[in-house]
Every structure is written in C-alpha cells, then in structure tokens.
N, C-alpha and C positions, 0 to 999 in steps of 0.2 A: 686272856686265854681261858677257854672254858674247861679244858681237860689237861691233866698232867700226863703228857705223852712222852715216852722215851724217844729221843732223837737219835737215829743211827748216825754214826760218824765213821770216817775212813779208818781202816785197820792199819794203814801206814801213812807217814807224812810225806807228801809229794806236792810241791807247789809248781803249777804250770805257769812259769813266768810270763809267757806270751799272752795267755788268757788274762792274767792279773793286770798286766800293763794295758792291754786292749780295753778292759773294763774301766780301769782306773783313769785312763785319759778322758773318759766320758763323764766322770764324776763332776758334780758342781764344786765350786770352791767351798772350803770348810765353813766360811761364814754363812753361805747359803744353806748348807746342810744344817748348821746350828739353828738358824732362823726358822727353817722348815720344821725342825724337830720341836721348837717352841710352839709353833702354830698347832701341830698335831697334839701336843700335850694339852694345850688350852681346849681343844675340841674333844679331849678325852673325858671331860667331866659331863655327867648326864644332864645337869641343869643347863650348862652352857650349850650343850648339844641341842636341847629342846629350844633354847632361845634362838640359836642360829637356824634351826630347822623352821621355826615359826617365821623368821625373817626371810626365808627363801620364798615364802608365799606372798607377803606384803609388809610394808612398814607398819610398825606398831608402837604404841606408847608403853611406858614402863608398867602401867597398871594392866594393860592387855597382856603383856609378857608375864607378869606375875600370875595372872589367872591361868594362862596356858601352861606355865611351868609348875603351877601349884606350890609356889613359894612366896614369901613376903616381898613387898616392894623393895625393902632394904636389901634383901638377898639378891634380887634381880639387878638392882643398882650396882652392887658389888661385882656381880658377874659381868655386867656391861662394861664396867671400868676395866676389867681384865681383857675383855674382848676388844675394847678400844685401844688398849695398850699394844695389842698385836695388830692393830689396824684392820680388824675383821669387820667391825661395824662403824657406822657413822650416824650422826643425828642432826636434826634441825628442829628449831623451835617454831611453834605456831601459836602465838598468844602465850597462854600459860601452859600449853602442852609441849612435850618433847617427844618427838617421833624418831625411832631408830630404824635403820635399814642396813642391809649388808653393804660393806664398802666396795665389794666387787662380786660379780656373779660367779666368779671362779670358786668361791667358797661354797656356794650352793651346789656346784658340780662335784666338789669333793665329798660333801655330805651325801648327795644322791648316789655317788659311786660306792661309798662305804655301806649305805643302806642296801643297795642292790647286791653287793658282795655278801652281806650277812644273810639276805634272803636266799641266795644261792647255796650258802653253806647249810641252811636249815632244810633244804630239799632232800 
C-alpha cells in the first residue's frame, strides 16, 4: 500500500444475510484460499517477481536470472527453491546447464494483470 488512507466504515452494524450467503457460497474451499494466499505472498517479493517476470519471456539458466535480477547466483538459487516449492517454476537439465521456466502460463497472466493494474493506478 502506497498511502495511509483513512477507510470509511458504516456508521451502524447491519449484516445483509442474503448477500453474505450468496457471496459465501461462491467462495473456494479454505484450503484453496490458503494455497492461493501463499502463492501471492511468494510473488510479493521483488526479486522473485523479477525472476517470474523474466521467465514469462523465455526459459533461462540461474546465471541469466542472476544478471537480470541483479543478485548473486546463490540468492537466485534460494528464490528458485521457494518458487519451486509453490510449483510456480520448473527446470530441466541440459548437460551442465539447468534451465528454468514457468510451471504454467497462468502465472504469467497473473503477473501481467498485476503490472497492468499498477500502470492504470499511476495514470
């Protein structure tokens, strides 16, 4: 959050049970919400975000990602371990090289949507 903005709240407490039930019945299961929250937390780190953004363009090795993110190979390796833990990236070996890519193109769509949203806010 960029600004500390006061949030207006209702002056009285009234819960519209019909609305609450209608919305609640469309909520995903609690485990899905928790897993999604973890993915969004992982993507909340600027270095990991750079890595994922780079991987939306093409598969890259750890050294390439290190140069793009402007952090050490060791730091990239640590971040990739976290991203793999959330199943956001995958890798394959080619000789002595290890190449990473996104596990699913949906992750790229999430990043693109977030970047587009931020651009709209800045207008």
